[in-house]
C-alpha positions in Angstrom: 0.0 0.0 0.0 2.9 2.4 0.6 2.3 5.8 2.1 1.6 9.3 1.0 4.1 12.2 1.1 4.7 13.7 4.6 3.5 17.1 3.4 0.4 17.0 1.2 -0.8 19.9 -0.9 -4.4 19.2 -1.9 -4.6 21.4 -5.0 -2.5 19.2 -7.4 -4.1 15.9 -6.2 -6.6 14.4 -8.7 -10.3 14.0 -8.0 -11.9 10.7 -8.8 -15.5 10.3 -9.7 -17.0 7.6 -7.5 -20.7 8.0 -8.2 -23.2 10.4 -9.8 -22.3 13.8 -8.4 -19.7 12.3 -6.0 -15.9 12.8 -6.2 -13.1 11.9 -3.8 -9.5 12.9 -3.3 -7.2 10.8 -1.3 -5.1 12.8 1.1 -2.7 11.3 3.7 -2.4 7.5 4.0 -0.3 4.5 5.0 -1.5 1.0 5.7 -2.9 2.0 9.2 -4.6 5.3 8.4 -6.2 7.2 5.5 -7.8 10.6 5.1 -10.1 11.3 2.1 -12.0 14.4 1.0 -15.4 13.8 -0.7 -17.6 16.3 -2.5 -21.3 15.7 -3.2 -23.7 17.6 -5.5 -27.2 18.2 -4.0 -29.2 15.0 -4.0 -26.1 12.8 -4.5 -26.0 9.5 -2.6 -23.3 7.6 -0.8 -25.2 4.3 -1.0 -25.6 2.2 2.1 -22.6 -0.2 2.5 -20.3 -1.6 5.1 -16.6 -2.4 5.4 -14.2 -3.7 8.1 -12.6 -0.3 8.6 -13.3 2.1 11.5 -14.4 5.4 10.1 -14.9 8.9 11.5 -16.3 11.6 9.2 -16.3 15.4 9.5 -18.9 17.4 7.7 -16.6 20.1 6.1 -19.5 21.9 4.4 -23.2 21.6 3.6 -25.6 19.0 5.2 -26.4 15.4 4.9 -28.9 12.8 6.0 -26.7 10.2 7.5 -27.7 6.6 8.1 -25.8 4.4 10.5 -27.4 1.0 11.1 -31.1 1.7 11.2 -30.8 5.2 12.6 -30.9 8.4 10.5 -29.9 11.9 11.5 -29.4 15.2 9.6 -25.9 16.6 10.2 -24.5 19.9 9.0 -21.2 21.8 8.7 -18.9 21.1 11.7 -20.7 17.9 12.8 -19.2 14.5 12.6 -20.1 10.8 12.8 -18.3 7.5 13.8 -18.9 4.2 12.1 -17.7 1.0 13.8 -16.4 -1.9 11.6 -19.0 -3.8 9.6 -21.9 -1.5 10.3 -24.2 -0.4 7.4 -24.0 3.3 6.6 -24.7 5.8 3.9 -25.4 9.5 3.2 -27.7 11.7 1.1 -26.4 15.3 0.3 -29.2 17.8 1.1 -27.2 20.5 -0.7 -23.8 20.7 -2.4 -21.7 19.4 0.5 -18.2 18.1 1.5 -17.0 15.4 3.9 -13.6 14.5 5.2 -13.4 10.7 6.0 -10.7 9.1 8.1 -10.3 5.3 8.0 -8.3 2.8 10.0 -6.7 0.7 8.7 -6.1 2.5 5.4 -8.4 1.7 2.5 -6.1 -0.1 0.0 -9.1 -0.6 -2.2 -9.3 3.2 -2.7 -5.7 3.1 -4.2 -6.5 0.6 -6.9 -6.1 2.2 -10.3 -4.6 5.5 -8.9 
């Protein structure tokens, strides 16, 4: 999996389209930790899914309906949420919005094809 540079300037990093109206940019990472910035157009969906990684997500801008397990809540700029391993979760962007995701261990699957 390797690791990112020690100093990371976001501007030159490429965005990858990962869904309709959804793009992500991988920031810092190594096998144990990864940070990712994700942008959503209004109405875009991060479909319900699960993975073995722990995840904490910061709402950098905008607002989302967030589902974790069977519970849903609207979160806005400055809020965050935590997802334990193997728990279903997803989001719907209520406006043009941005998230910062942090995963442990790092998401090697996100680096495929980069």
